[in-house]
Short mmCIF file of the C-alpha atoms (twelve columns), coordinates in Angstrom:
data_MODEL
# 
_entry.id   MODEL 
# 
loop_
_atom_site.group_PDB 
_atom_site.id 
_atom_site.type_symbol 
_atom_site.label_atom_id 
_atom_site.label_alt_id 
_atom_site.label_comp_id 
_atom_site.label_asym_id 
_atom_site.label_seq_id 
_atom_site.Cartn_x 
_atom_site.Cartn_y 
_atom_site.Cartn_z 
_atom_site.pdbx_PDB_model_num 
ATOM 1   C CA . UNK A 1   -161.951 -22.738 -4.457  1 
ATOM 2   C CA . UNK A 2   -163.898 -24.785 -1.983  1 
ATOM 3   C CA . UNK A 3   -165.994 -27.868 -2.083  1 
ATOM 4   C CA . UNK A 4   -167.904 -27.650 1.135   1 
ATOM 5   C CA . UNK A 5   -165.151 -27.370 3.786   1 
ATOM 6   C CA . UNK A 6   -162.431 -28.786 1.450   1 
ATOM 7   C CA . UNK A 7   -160.047 -26.288 -0.208  1 
ATOM 8   C CA . UNK A 8   -158.593 -26.968 -3.651  1 
ATOM 9   C CA . UNK A 9   -155.899 -24.728 -5.188  1 
ATOM 10  C CA . UNK A 10  -154.151 -25.073 -8.582  1 
ATOM 11  C CA . UNK A 11  -150.383 -25.388 -8.233  1 
ATOM 12  C CA . UNK A 12  -148.810 -24.234 -11.574 1 
ATOM 13  C CA . UNK A 13  -145.449 -25.487 -12.598 1 
ATOM 14  C CA . UNK A 14  -145.052 -24.437 -16.243 1 
ATOM 15  C CA . UNK A 15  -146.425 -25.068 -19.797 1 
ATOM 16  C CA . UNK A 16  -146.227 -27.599 -22.589 1 
ATOM 17  C CA . UNK A 17  -146.592 -26.807 -26.260 1 
ATOM 18  C CA . UNK A 18  -147.705 -29.360 -28.784 1 
ATOM 19  C CA . UNK A 19  -148.731 -29.080 -32.422 1 
ATOM 20  C CA . UNK A 20  -152.472 -29.563 -31.902 1 
ATOM 21  C CA . UNK A 21  -153.190 -31.435 -35.147 1 
ATOM 22  C CA . UNK A 22  -150.511 -34.020 -34.306 1 
ATOM 23  C CA . UNK A 23  -151.588 -34.860 -30.795 1 
ATOM 24  C CA . UNK A 24  -155.320 -34.349 -30.514 1 
ATOM 25  C CA . UNK A 25  -157.558 -35.019 -33.489 1 
ATOM 26  C CA . UNK A 26  -160.794 -36.491 -34.803 1 
ATOM 27  C CA . UNK A 27  -159.456 -39.225 -37.206 1 
ATOM 28  C CA . UNK A 28  -162.290 -38.858 -39.788 1 
ATOM 29  C CA . UNK A 29  -162.085 -35.058 -40.000 1 
ATOM 30  C CA . UNK A 30  -158.813 -33.732 -41.526 1 
ATOM 31  C CA . UNK A 31  -159.158 -30.191 -40.193 1 
ATOM 32  C CA . UNK A 32  -161.043 -30.844 -36.947 1 
ATOM 33  C CA . UNK A 33  -159.396 -27.970 -35.150 1 
ATOM 34  C CA . UNK A 34  -160.958 -25.418 -37.564 1 
ATOM 35  C CA . UNK A 35  -164.074 -25.258 -35.370 1 
ATOM 36  C CA . UNK A 36  -162.011 -24.709 -32.250 1 
ATOM 37  C CA . UNK A 37  -159.177 -22.403 -33.424 1 
ATOM 38  C CA . UNK A 38  -159.769 -20.106 -30.427 1 
ATOM 39  C CA . UNK A 39  -158.131 -22.776 -28.271 1 
ATOM 40  C CA . UNK A 40  -154.810 -22.592 -30.192 1 
ATOM 41  C CA . UNK A 41  -152.262 -19.941 -30.818 1 
ATOM 42  C CA . UNK A 42  -151.573 -18.436 -34.219 1 
ATOM 43  C CA . UNK A 43  -149.258 -21.264 -35.041 1 
ATOM 44  C CA . UNK A 44  -151.824 -23.985 -34.374 1 
ATOM 45  C CA . UNK A 45  -150.088 -24.857 -31.086 1 
ATOM 46  C CA . UNK A 46  -151.951 -26.248 -28.181 1 
ATOM 47  C CA . UNK A 47  -150.739 -24.827 -24.891 1 
ATOM 48  C CA . UNK A 48  -150.955 -27.339 -21.987 1 
ATOM 49  C CA . UNK A 49  -150.673 -25.835 -18.471 1 
ATOM 50  C CA . UNK A 50  -148.640 -28.153 -16.219 1 
ATOM 51  C CA . UNK A 51  -148.831 -28.623 -12.486 1 
ATOM 52  C CA . UNK A 52  -151.148 -30.230 -9.931  1 
ATOM 53  C CA . UNK A 53  -153.688 -29.468 -7.298  1 
ATOM 54  C CA . UNK A 54  -153.374 -28.808 -3.539  1 
ATOM 55  C CA . UNK A 55  -156.262 -30.293 -1.548  1 
ATOM 56  C CA . UNK A 56  -156.639 -29.322 2.151   1 
ATOM 57  C CA . UNK A 57  -158.992 -31.698 3.883   1 
ATOM 58  C CA . UNK A 58  -159.126 -31.841 7.747   1 
ATOM 59  C CA . UNK A 59  -155.605 -32.481 8.905   1 
ATOM 60  C CA . UNK A 60  -154.352 -33.686 5.511   1 
ATOM 61  C CA . UNK A 61  -152.431 -31.688 2.951   1 
ATOM 62  C CA . UNK A 62  -152.684 -33.588 -0.330  1 
ATOM 63  C CA . UNK A 63  -151.057 -32.998 -3.679  1 
ATOM 64  C CA . UNK A 64  -152.831 -34.460 -6.758  1 
ATOM 65  C CA . UNK A 65  -149.918 -34.795 -9.268  1 
ATOM 66  C CA . UNK A 66  -146.603 -33.135 -9.059  1 
ATOM 67  C CA . UNK A 67  -145.934 -31.174 -12.237 1 
ATOM 68  C CA . UNK A 68  -143.190 -31.675 -14.775 1 
ATOM 69  C CA . UNK A 69  -140.201 -30.714 -12.602 1 
ATOM 70  C CA . UNK A 70  -137.191 -28.781 -13.906 1 
ATOM 71  C CA . UNK A 71  -137.433 -29.997 -17.471 1 
ATOM 72  C CA . UNK A 72  -137.004 -27.327 -20.191 1 
ATOM 73  C CA . UNK A 73  -136.741 -29.056 -23.568 1 
ATOM 74  C CA . UNK A 74  -138.297 -26.546 -25.879 1 
ATOM 75  C CA . UNK A 75  -141.741 -28.243 -25.695 1 
ATOM 76  C CA . UNK A 76  -142.218 -28.681 -21.950 1 
ATOM 77  C CA . UNK A 77  -140.924 -26.347 -19.336 1 
ATOM 78  C CA . UNK A 78  -141.428 -26.397 -15.515 1 
ATOM 79  C CA . UNK A 79  -139.695 -25.138 -12.519 1 
ATOM 80  C CA . UNK A 80  -142.367 -23.180 -10.713 1 
ATOM 81  C CA . UNK A 81  -144.084 -25.917 -8.669  1 
ATOM 82  C CA . UNK A 82  -142.487 -25.435 -5.276  1 
ATOM 83  C CA . UNK A 83  -142.748 -21.616 -5.483  1 
ATOM 84  C CA . UNK A 84  -146.480 -21.997 -6.408  1 
ATOM 85  C CA . UNK A 85  -146.926 -24.294 -3.420  1 
ATOM 86  C CA . UNK A 86  -145.131 -21.882 -1.013  1 
ATOM 87  C CA . UNK A 87  -147.474 -19.139 -2.253  1 
ATOM 88  C CA . UNK A 88  -150.249 -21.295 -0.740  1 
ATOM 89  C CA . UNK A 89  -148.362 -21.341 2.582   1 
ATOM 90  C CA . UNK A 90  -147.195 -24.928 2.089   1 
ATOM 91  C CA . UNK A 91  -143.658 -26.290 2.080   1 
ATOM 92  C CA . UNK A 92  -142.418 -29.793 1.110   1 
ATOM 93  C CA . UNK A 93  -142.490 -30.963 4.771   1 
ATOM 94  C CA . UNK A 94  -146.133 -29.993 5.111   1 
ATOM 95  C CA . UNK A 95  -147.419 -32.334 2.488   1 
ATOM 96  C CA . UNK A 96  -148.958 -35.452 3.975   1 
ATOM 97  C CA . UNK A 97  -150.021 -37.254 0.782   1 
ATOM 98  C CA . UNK A 98  -149.106 -37.208 -2.896  1 
ATOM 99  C CA . UNK A 99  -151.617 -39.035 -5.187  1 
ATOM 100 C CA . UNK A 100 -151.072 -39.498 -8.926  1 
ATOM 101 C CA . UNK A 101 -153.685 -39.497 -11.604 1 
ATOM 102 C CA . UNK A 102 -151.079 -41.458 -13.597 1 
ATOM 103 C CA . UNK A 103 -147.333 -41.719 -13.983 1 
ATOM 104 C CA . UNK A 104 -146.464 -39.766 -17.202 1 
ATOM 105 C CA . UNK A 105 -143.406 -37.557 -16.804 1 
ATOM 106 C CA . UNK A 106 -145.362 -34.287 -16.674 1 
ATOM 107 C CA . UNK A 107 -147.277 -35.467 -13.580 1 
ATOM 108 C CA . UNK A 108 -144.420 -36.831 -11.470 1 
ATOM 109 C CA . UNK A 109 -141.715 -34.207 -12.008 1 
ATOM 110 C CA . UNK A 110 -141.490 -33.034 -8.416  1 
ATOM 111 C CA . UNK A 111 -142.018 -36.486 -6.861  1 
ATOM 112 C CA . UNK A 112 -138.262 -36.835 -6.691  1 
ATOM 113 C CA . UNK A 113 -135.249 -34.732 -7.530  1 
ATOM 114 C CA . UNK A 114 -131.688 -36.107 -8.063  1 
ATOM 115 C CA . UNK A 115 -132.759 -39.420 -6.634  1 
ATOM 116 C CA . UNK A 116 -134.312 -37.925 -3.439  1 
ATOM 117 C CA . UNK A 117 -137.950 -37.759 -2.426  1 
ATOM 118 C CA . UNK A 118 -139.156 -34.196 -2.560  1 
ATOM 119 C CA . UNK A 119 -141.954 -34.434 -0.004  1 
ATOM 120 C CA . UNK A 120 -140.247 -36.422 2.702   1 
ATOM 121 C CA . UNK A 121 -143.140 -36.837 5.092   1 
ATOM 122 C CA . UNK A 122 -145.726 -37.790 2.421   1 
ATOM 123 C CA . UNK A 123 -147.252 -41.105 1.564   1 
ATOM 124 C CA . UNK A 124 -147.285 -41.514 -2.211  1 
ATOM 125 C CA . UNK A 125 -150.239 -43.331 -3.824  1 
ATOM 126 C CA . UNK A 126 -150.993 -44.456 -7.359  1 
ATOM 127 C CA . UNK A 127 -153.129 -47.193 -8.926  1 
ATOM 128 C CA . UNK A 128 -151.244 -50.520 -8.984  1 
ATOM 129 C CA . UNK A 129 -151.765 -50.945 -12.745 1 
ATOM 130 C CA . UNK A 130 -149.696 -47.791 -13.482 1 
ATOM 131 C CA . UNK A 131 -146.932 -48.737 -11.110 1 
ATOM 132 C CA . UNK A 132 -146.695 -52.088 -12.778 1 
ATOM 133 C CA . UNK A 133 -146.751 -50.507 -16.239 1 
ATOM 134 C CA . UNK A 134 -144.277 -47.659 -15.686 1 
ATOM 135 C CA . UNK A 135 -141.871 -49.220 -13.100 1 
ATOM 136 C CA . UNK A 136 -142.164 -53.019 -12.791 1 
ATOM 137 C CA . UNK A 137 -142.705 -54.026 -16.408 1 
ATOM 138 C CA . UNK A 138 -139.728 -55.427 -18.322 1 
ATOM 139 C CA . UNK A 139 -140.546 -52.877 -20.990 1 
ATOM 140 C CA . UNK A 140 -140.622 -49.916 -18.573 1 
ATOM 141 C CA . UNK A 141 -138.862 -46.803 -19.753 1 
ATOM 142 C CA . UNK A 142 -135.553 -46.560 -17.815 1 
ATOM 143 C CA . UNK A 143 -136.017 -42.835 -17.167 1 
ATOM 144 C CA . UNK A 144 -139.385 -43.473 -15.469 1 
ATOM 145 C CA . UNK A 145 -137.836 -46.200 -13.308 1 
ATOM 146 C CA . UNK A 146 -135.096 -43.952 -12.177 1 
ATOM 147 C CA . UNK A 147 -137.458 -41.162 -11.443 1 
ATOM 148 C CA . UNK A 148 -140.022 -43.280 -9.494  1 
ATOM 149 C CA . UNK A 149 -138.039 -45.984 -7.778  1 
ATOM 150 C CA . UNK A 150 -136.964 -43.701 -4.882  1 
ATOM 151 C CA . UNK A 151 -140.677 -43.547 -3.925  1 
ATOM 152 C CA . UNK A 152 -140.774 -47.213 -3.103  1 
ATOM 153 C CA . UNK A 153 -140.315 -47.002 0.678   1 
ATOM 154 C CA . UNK A 154 -143.064 -44.398 0.955   1 
ATOM 155 C CA . UNK A 155 -145.450 -45.879 -1.709  1 
ATOM 156 C CA . UNK A 156 -148.937 -47.333 -1.284  1 
ATOM 157 C CA . UNK A 157 -150.597 -48.677 -4.459  1 
ATOM 158 C CA . UNK A 158 -154.305 -49.365 -4.670  1 
ATOM 159 C CA . UNK A 159 -156.414 -51.472 -7.031  1 
ATOM 160 C CA . UNK A 160 -159.915 -50.610 -5.922  1 
ATOM 161 C CA . UNK A 161 -161.922 -47.436 -5.804  1 
ATOM 162 C CA . UNK A 162 -162.397 -45.702 -2.518  1 
ATOM 163 C CA . UNK A 163 -161.533 -42.895 -0.147  1 
ATOM 164 C CA . UNK A 164 -157.862 -42.071 0.293   1 
ATOM 165 C CA . UNK A 165 -158.327 -39.014 2.459   1 
ATOM 166 C CA . UNK A 166 -161.443 -37.405 4.045   1 
ATOM 167 C CA . UNK A 167 -163.612 -36.411 1.083   1 
ATOM 168 C CA . UNK A 168 -160.996 -37.446 -1.543  1 
ATOM 169 C CA . UNK A 169 -161.811 -40.643 -3.408  1 
ATOM 170 C CA . UNK A 170 -160.023 -42.497 -6.175  1 
ATOM 171 C CA . UNK A 171 -161.903 -43.757 -9.282  1 
ATOM 172 C CA . UNK A 172 -160.080 -46.045 -11.694 1 
ATOM 173 C CA . UNK A 173 -160.547 -44.718 -15.297 1 
ATOM 174 C CA . UNK A 174 -158.243 -46.790 -17.549 1 
ATOM 175 C CA . UNK A 175 -157.562 -45.873 -21.073 1 
ATOM 176 C CA . UNK A 176 -155.109 -42.982 -21.079 1 
ATOM 177 C CA . UNK A 177 -152.866 -45.249 -19.060 1 
ATOM 178 C CA . UNK A 178 -153.663 -48.658 -17.460 1 
ATOM 179 C CA . UNK A 179 -154.011 -47.108 -14.003 1 
ATOM 180 C CA . UNK A 180 -155.409 -43.698 -14.938 1 
ATOM 181 C CA . UNK A 181 -157.344 -42.362 -11.972 1 
ATOM 182 C CA . UNK A 182 -159.852 -39.592 -11.480 1 
ATOM 183 C CA . UNK A 183 -159.982 -38.081 -7.956  1 
ATOM 184 C CA . UNK A 184 -163.411 -37.019 -6.701  1 
ATOM 185 C CA . UNK A 185 -163.520 -34.315 -3.999  1 
ATOM 186 C CA . UNK A 186 -166.887 -34.275 -2.180  1 
ATOM 187 C CA . UNK A 187 -168.440 -32.741 0.880   1 
ATOM 188 C CA . UNK A 188 -172.202 -33.142 1.402   1 
ATOM 189 C CA . UNK A 189 -173.918 -32.706 -2.038  1 
ATOM 190 C CA . UNK A 190 -170.972 -30.886 -3.635  1 
ATOM 191 C CA . UNK A 191 -168.480 -32.610 -5.903  1 
ATOM 192 C CA . UNK A 192 -165.469 -31.691 -7.957  1 
ATOM 193 C CA . UNK A 193 -163.649 -34.128 -10.263 1 
ATOM 194 C CA . UNK A 194 -159.951 -33.906 -10.919 1 
ATOM 195 C CA . UNK A 195 -159.795 -35.565 -14.343 1 
ATOM 196 C CA . UNK A 196 -156.025 -35.980 -14.879 1 
ATOM 197 C CA . UNK A 197 -155.499 -36.701 -18.552 1 
ATOM 198 C CA . UNK A 198 -158.959 -38.159 -19.135 1 
ATOM 199 C CA . UNK A 199 -159.245 -34.870 -21.097 1 
ATOM 200 C CA . UNK A 200 -156.127 -33.002 -22.222 1 
ATOM 201 C CA . UNK A 201 -158.067 -30.036 -23.661 1 
ATOM 202 C CA . UNK A 202 -161.588 -28.717 -23.051 1 
ATOM 203 C CA . UNK A 203 -162.356 -29.607 -26.691 1 
ATOM 204 C CA . UNK A 204 -162.617 -33.276 -25.635 1 
ATOM 205 C CA . UNK A 205 -165.486 -32.280 -23.341 1 
ATOM 206 C CA . UNK A 206 -167.256 -30.639 -26.308 1 
ATOM 207 C CA . UNK A 207 -166.524 -33.373 -28.831 1 
ATOM 208 C CA . UNK A 208 -167.184 -37.126 -28.508 1 
ATOM 209 C CA . UNK A 209 -164.980 -38.621 -31.259 1 
ATOM 210 C CA . UNK A 210 -161.550 -37.103 -30.693 1 
ATOM 211 C CA . UNK A 211 -158.446 -39.108 -29.833 1 
ATOM 212 C CA . UNK A 212 -155.235 -38.202 -28.106 1 
ATOM 213 C CA . UNK A 213 -151.964 -39.653 -29.346 1 
ATOM 214 C CA . UNK A 214 -150.871 -40.086 -25.746 1 
ATOM 215 C CA . UNK A 215 -153.673 -42.551 -24.856 1 
ATOM 216 C CA . UNK A 216 -152.506 -46.158 -24.412 1 
ATOM 217 C CA . UNK A 217 -156.011 -47.467 -25.326 1 
ATOM 218 C CA . UNK A 218 -157.848 -44.722 -27.305 1 
ATOM 219 C CA . UNK A 219 -161.166 -46.691 -27.403 1 
ATOM 220 C CA . UNK A 220 -161.256 -47.131 -23.638 1 
ATOM 221 C CA . UNK A 221 -160.095 -43.563 -23.056 1 
ATOM 222 C CA . UNK A 222 -162.849 -42.196 -25.202 1 
ATOM 223 C CA . UNK A 223 -165.494 -44.377 -23.475 1 
ATOM 224 C CA . UNK A 224 -164.357 -43.216 -19.987 1 
ATOM 225 C CA . UNK A 225 -164.205 -39.589 -21.023 1 
ATOM 226 C CA . UNK A 226 -167.716 -39.538 -22.513 1 
ATOM 227 C CA . UNK A 227 -169.194 -41.457 -19.659 1 
ATOM 228 C CA . UNK A 228 -167.745 -38.953 -17.122 1 
ATOM 229 C CA . UNK A 229 -168.723 -35.921 -19.197 1 
ATOM 230 C CA . UNK A 230 -172.302 -37.282 -19.574 1 
ATOM 231 C CA . UNK A 231 -172.458 -38.045 -15.845 1 
ATOM 232 C CA . UNK A 232 -171.619 -34.537 -14.791 1 
ATOM 233 C CA . UNK A 233 -173.458 -32.673 -17.595 1 
ATOM 234 C CA . UNK A 234 -176.088 -30.193 -16.449 1 
ATOM 235 C CA . UNK A 235 -175.256 -30.839 -12.809 1 
ATOM 236 C CA . UNK A 236 -173.573 -28.728 -10.122 1 
ATOM 237 C CA . UNK A 237 -170.397 -30.889 -10.363 1 
ATOM 238 C CA . UNK A 238 -167.242 -29.103 -11.208 1 
ATOM 239 C CA . UNK A 239 -164.531 -30.667 -13.378 1 
ATOM 240 C CA . UNK A 240 -160.997 -29.818 -14.353 1 
ATOM 241 C CA . UNK A 241 -158.372 -31.461 -16.510 1 
ATOM 242 C CA . UNK A 242 -154.691 -31.570 -15.584 1 
ATOM 243 C CA . UNK A 243 -153.815 -29.294 -18.505 1 
ATOM 244 C CA . UNK A 244 -156.797 -26.942 -18.732 1 
ATOM 245 C CA . UNK A 245 -156.050 -23.219 -18.975 1 
ATOM 246 C CA . UNK A 246 -155.008 -21.919 -15.592 1 
ATOM 247 C CA . UNK A 247 -156.055 -25.284 -14.137 1 
ATOM 248 C CA . UNK A 248 -159.388 -23.691 -13.688 1 
ATOM 249 C CA . UNK A 249 -162.599 -25.699 -12.942 1 
ATOM 250 C CA . UNK A 250 -165.766 -25.440 -14.911 1 
ATOM 251 C CA . UNK A 251 -169.072 -27.227 -15.615 1 
ATOM 252 C CA . UNK A 252 -170.307 -29.349 -18.537 1 
ATOM 253 C CA . UNK A 253 -173.648 -28.143 -19.954 1 
ATOM 254 C CA . UNK A 254 -175.663 -29.365 -22.872 1 
ATOM 255 C CA . UNK A 255 -177.417 -27.197 -25.450 1 
ATOM 256 C CA . UNK A 256 -179.526 -28.806 -28.125 1 
ATOM 257 C CA . UNK A 257 -177.922 -32.095 -27.389 1 
ATOM 258 C CA . UNK A 258 -174.354 -30.739 -27.634 1 
ATOM 259 C CA . UNK A 259 -171.908 -30.665 -24.732 1 
ATOM 260 C CA . UNK A 260 -169.911 -27.577 -23.873 1 
ATOM 261 C CA . UNK A 261 -167.542 -26.765 -21.108 1 
ATOM 262 C CA . UNK A 262 -168.029 -23.489 -19.234 1 
ATOM 263 C CA . UNK A 263 -164.873 -22.486 -17.391 1 
ATOM 264 C CA . UNK A 264 -165.331 -20.605 -14.091 1 
ATOM 265 C CA . UNK A 265 -163.864 -17.092 -14.115 1 
# 
């Protein structure tokens, strides 16, 4: 799809499967998924598409997130990211920038492989709060440190909102993680928001009071999610979450005061 002259393409890597009622719920409603069963399979499993987005803007070739990598653990399985990227005519050497919405394992899988940087000519960018949390903290998970440390020589962290490439701006949205970031693609009066894990499922754009077990600060995450959904509601702005079906964009609309997400076909 295009936002003005800027091209955005989903880069699929694989899929994750989680028991929906265990990872995404409304705490005061025991069977909250009953009204949204069409989003689950027959076993009550939530399927989470994994990957990232390719953004071509002027002379920049930008990846927003880098999939889950070669993991195949029965719940999360990747492996397709580089092939999906090549299908767009882009190889690892062509990527100029890799920007992360946050540093959970299913967003950084192809950042490095066996201790080597996968996109050797790219500058890697992430909010400083996430780098501190996932890499520099004394409590950082050793696997994340091993995965991400090879990026250090090519890393630029940021701690303020602003443009990172022509028409691509970072917007700090803490809650899911300390440095969780939404990327806004804009050209003229057109905008598209790459939400990362501000919303894991489209249900979170329909409902105001759901919580995700993955959120570091559920209260802040809900506040950010609702503020963004209200901001874009009934506008021409497009939005997509990092795990939405097919990584396809859509619009938030309101009917009788209730939000719904209409995915583009």
